[in-house]
N, C-alpha and C positions, 0 to 999 in steps of 0.2 A: 734289626736288619730286615731288608725287603728281598723276597725271593721273586724273581721274574721268570715266568714260563712263556714259551712260545706255543700258541694254540693253533693247530692246523684247521683248515676250513672244513675238513671232513668231520671233525668233532662237533662243529657248530650246527650241523644239520640235525642233530639229535635234540638240541635245545630249541626253545620256542622263541627265538629272537625274531623280531619283525624285519630285520635287515637280511636275514638269510633266505636263500631261495633253494628250490629243489635242484636246480642245475648248479654245476660247480664253476660256471663261467662268471667272471666279474661284470660282464656287460649287462646282465639281467638284473642288476641291482636297482636300476631305475624303475623297473616293473614292480619290484617288490616294495619300493618306497611309495609308488602311487597307490598300491593297495593299502599300505599303512595309513596314508592320508585319508583314504575313504573310510577307514575304520575309526579314525579319530574324529571325524565329522560329527558323529552322534554323541560323542563323549564331551567334546569341547564346545563351549558356547561362543558366540560372536564376541561378547565382552571379554572373555578370557583371551581370545586371539588378539584383540586390540591392546589389551594390557601387556601381552607378550611382545608386541611391537615396540613398546616403550624402551625395552632393553636394547633395541637395535640403534635407535637414535641417540647420539651423544647428549649429555646433560646440558652443554652450552647451547646446542641447537634447540633442545626442548625448551630452554629458558627463553630464547629469542622468539620461538613460536608462541609461547605462552604470553610474553609481553606484547607481541603484535596483536594477538587475538584480544587481549585485555584492552589495549588502546582502541582497537577497532570497535569493540563492544561499547566502550565508554563514549566514543565519538558518535556512534549510532544512537545511543541513549540520549546524549546531549542534543543532537540534531533533532531527534524526535520531540524532545521537550520544547525546543525553540519553535519548531513547526507547529506543535499543538498550541502554544501560546499565541502564535500569529493567527492561526485559524480562529481561536477564541476571540481575539481582538477584532478581527474582521467581521465575524458573525454578530457579535454584540453591537458593534458600531452600525452595522447594517440594520439591525433591529431598532436601535435607539434613534438613529438619524435618518436612515433611508426609508423606513416604513412610514413615519409621519410625513416625510417629504413627498413620498409617492401619493399618499392620501390627499394632501393639500393640492398637489398638481392635478390629480383626478377631479377634485372639486372645482378647481379653476377651469379645467377643460369643460366640465358641464356647464358652468356659468357662461363661458365663451360660446358654447353651442346654443344655449338658450338665447343669448343676445343676437346670434346670427339668425335664429328662427324668427325672433321678433322683428328684426330688420327686414327679413324677407317678407314677413306678413305686412309690414308697413309699405314696403315697395309694391307689393301686390295690390294693396288697398289704394295706393296713389294711382296706379295704372287704371283701376276701375272707376275712380272718382272723377267727376267732371273737372275740367281745368279751373284752377283758382280755389278749389276747396281742399282742405287738408285731409279730412276724413269724410266719408259719405254720411249723410243724415246728421251732421253736426254743424252748428254755426261757426263761422270764422271768427277768430279772436283778432282784435286790432293790435295788440302789443303784448308784451310780456308783463304779467302782473305778479307781484309777490304773493306767496300763499297766505290765505287768511283774508284777502280783500275782495 
């Protein structure tokens, strides 16, 4: 059998309850609770507080949050893998195809530049040459002859 006793507030002042205050009014309980919270800050770690919050959230809500976070993490991981593969493909293609192509185009640009310089030299020589001669100090050829004759 259980015996129930009614305890008066005056008797609680002698005990060291964190919820009791020096005054007998019930409105000062918020002040005493704030002092209790500051005392617990040093004793309780941040991790323990987060773990204690798990009891507040219902299990179904926790499961939904966990599922959504898991799906989001797997989506980000999969997206990162696909983006990484695309970057790999683009960079290797650029090195294997683009680099040789750029080198060939640069060589061709050099050849075109040399041809332009030779053409400019020929035009300059024709302007200085007397009319009717192709190059100065060279005899004129009468026709086109194949090489070796």
